[in-house]
Each structure stands twice: as structure tokens, then as C-alpha cells.
C-alpha positions in Angstrom: 0.0 -0.1 -0.1 1.3 3.4 -1.0 1.3 6.0 2.1 1.7 9.6 2.5 4.9 10.4 4.4 4.0 11.7 7.8 6.7 14.4 7.8 5.1 16.0 4.8 2.6 17.9 6.9 0.3 20.5 5.5 -3.3 21.3 4.2 -5.5 19.0 1.9 -7.6 21.1 -0.4 -10.2 20.2 -3.0 -11.4 22.5 -5.9 -13.7 21.9 -8.6 -14.2 23.4 -12.1 -17.2 23.2 -14.5 -15.9 22.0 -17.9 -18.7 22.8 -20.0 -19.8 20.0 -22.5 -16.6 17.9 -21.9 -13.5 17.9 -19.7 -11.5 15.9 -22.4 -9.9 19.2 -23.7 -10.4 21.5 -21.0 -7.5 23.6 -19.9 -8.6 25.0 -16.6 -7.0 28.3 -17.0 -8.4 31.5 -15.7 -10.8 32.0 -12.8 -12.6 28.8 -13.2 -11.9 27.0 -9.9 -14.0 27.0 -6.8 -13.1 25.5 -3.5 -15.1 22.6 -2.2 -13.3 21.7 1.1 -10.1 22.7 3.0 -8.4 20.9 5.8 -5.5 23.0 7.1 -4.1 22.9 10.5 -6.9 21.1 12.4 -5.3 21.1 15.8 -2.4 23.4 16.6 -1.7 21.8 20.0 -1.1 18.4 18.5 0.2 19.8 15.3 -2.4 17.9 13.4 -2.9 18.8 9.8 -5.1 17.8 6.8 -2.4 15.5 5.7 -2.5 13.7 9.1 -6.2 13.1 8.5 -5.5 11.8 5.1 -3.1 9.2 6.8 -5.5 8.5 9.7 -8.2 7.7 7.0 -5.9 5.0 5.5 -4.6 7.2 2.8 -8.1 7.7 1.4 -10.2 10.9 1.0 -14.0 11.0 0.9 -15.2 14.3 -0.6 -18.8 15.6 -0.1 -19.9 17.5 -3.2 -22.2 20.6 -2.5 -25.9 19.4 -3.0 -26.8 22.4 -4.8 -24.2 22.3 -7.6 -25.7 22.3 -11.1 -25.5 19.3 -13.3 -22.6 18.9 -15.7 -19.1 17.8 -16.4 -16.5 18.8 -13.8 -12.9 18.4 -12.9 -12.2 17.9 -9.2 -8.6 18.7 -8.1 -7.3 17.2 -4.9 -4.3 19.0 -3.6 -1.8 18.1 -0.9 0.5 20.9 0.1 3.6 19.8 1.9 5.0 22.6 4.0 8.2 21.0 5.4 10.8 22.5 3.1 11.3 26.1 4.3 10.1 28.7 1.8 9.5 26.1 -0.9 6.0 24.4 -0.5 5.5 21.2 -2.5 2.4 20.9 -4.3 0.8 17.3 -5.0 -2.2 17.8 -7.2 -4.3 15.1 -8.8 -7.5 15.5 -10.8 -10.5 13.3 -11.6 -13.4 13.8 -13.9 -16.9 13.9 -12.6 -20.3 13.8 -14.4 -22.7 15.3 -11.9 -26.4 14.5 -12.6 -29.6 15.6 -10.9 -28.0 18.8 -9.8 -29.8 22.2 -9.4 -29.1 25.6 -10.8 -26.5 26.7 -8.2 -23.1 28.0 -9.2 -20.1 29.9 -7.5 -20.1 33.7 -7.9 -17.1 35.3 -9.6 -15.8 36.2 -6.2 -15.5 32.6 -5.3 -13.6 31.6 -8.4 -9.9 31.4 -8.4 -7.2 30.7 -11.0 -4.8 27.7 -10.8 -1.9 28.6 -11.1 -2.4 32.0 -9.4 -4.2 31.2 -6.2 -0.8 31.1 -4.3 2.1 33.6 -4.6 5.7 33.0 -3.9 6.2 33.8 -0.1 2.4 33.8 0.5 1.9 33.2 4.3 -0.4 30.5 3.5 2.5 28.5 2.1 5.2 29.3 4.5 6.3 27.2 7.4 9.7 28.2 9.1 11.1 24.6 9.7 10.0 21.1 10.9 8.8 20.8 14.4 7.8 24.3 15.0 4.4 25.9 15.1 3.4 27.1 11.8 3.8 30.9 11.0 0.2 31.4 10.3 -3.1 30.0 11.8 -5.4 27.5 10.1 -5.3 27.8 6.2 -9.0 27.1 6.5 -9.7 30.6 7.6 -7.1 32.2 5.1 -8.2 30.9 1.9 -10.9 31.6 -0.7 -14.4 30.7 0.9 -15.7 27.2 0.4 -18.6 27.2 -2.0 -21.6 25.9 -0.2 -24.6 27.9 -1.4 -27.7 27.1 0.6 -29.3 30.5 1.2 -26.6 32.6 -0.6 -24.1 32.3 2.1 -20.3 31.6 2.0 -18.5 30.6 5.0 -14.5 30.6 5.3 -14.7 29.0 8.8 -15.8 25.3 8.0 -17.8 23.3 5.6 -21.2 23.1 7.0 -22.2 19.4 6.8 -26.0 20.5 6.2 -25.0 21.9 3.0 -23.9 18.7 1.3 -25.5 15.3 0.7 -24.1 14.0 -2.4 -21.0 11.8 -1.4 -18.4 10.5 -3.9 -15.5 8.5 -3.1 -12.3 9.0 -5.0 -9.1 7.0 -4.3 -5.7 8.2 -5.8 -2.5 6.5 -6.1 0.0 8.3 -3.7 3.0 6.6 -5.5 2.5 9.2 -8.3 3.1 11.9 -5.7 5.7 10.6 -3.5 8.4 8.2 -4.6 11.6 7.4 -2.3 
């Protein structure tokens, strides 16, 4: 079994982008991505990150998709951000295609869309951790990133993903060997 290395601590983020009619030739540039979830520094006292949660779940991640997302073709981007190298975060993205059926007419607003690359900048405090074994420079990344898309009554919350907003569950496993190879 492939495992995520415990010393590669950092947040786990999930973004989605509507591909239009097909994801086959979708290039994903521009402000087309919206955040579905983010697990940053979960517990500062025990130094427990989103990456630790991934490990605790057997190197598997279950993602809840907002129940009010409109039907269509989407890319879902899973991103692990390893903060152990000082000033040089390591990004480990993986994408999967989804065909969402039975959705409603909900869609993220322009202010909820980001560009990848572009959502992070060199030296951005969200991607800096001084060195291993220390407390991170910044608080939980959940509160400092773009809001999580979770339209229920036109609200957006940066503090946490409200489980009452999501009902459609899809499980996606990805091969960690592709991201980390000794």
C-alpha cells in the first residue's frame, strides 16, 4: 500500500471547475476553480494537519460535493500541500473527472472563483512554515483561503464546511505513489 509520508505535513484542499460540455480538452486556466473543502491545521496543540487526517483515514479521502451544484461535467482537483521545506512548499495535485447528474441551478459567484496557478504567490503566508517541528507561522489555512462554495441560502463561510449543505457523497481514491516516490 502506498502511504503519504508523515513528515510532509500540510493542508488538503479540494477544488472543482465546470468543464462545459466535456472535460477532455478543458485547459482549466483563468478564474474557473472553486474550493469545495479545505483541511488545514486542524489542531495546533497536537500539530495535526489535513495530511495527518488523510493518513488516519488509510490514505483515502472522501469528498462531499455541495448538494446544490448544477448538473454537468466537472474536474475535481485534490491538492496536498507539503510545507516541510522552508519557503518552498511542495504541491501534489491530482484531478479526476466527474459527471454530476440531478443537480440544481446553483453556481459559484465570480468572487468565489480562483485561477490555478495563481491562487498562491511566492512567499504567501499560507504556504510558509519556518521549519519542521515548529508551530506554523500562520493560523489554520481554512480561515485564510478563498471561501468554500456551499450555497444554501446565498451564504459563503470561510470557517468550516457546513455538513448540512452537502448530501451527495462520491469516494475517490488516488495513487499516492504518483506523488511521492523515495
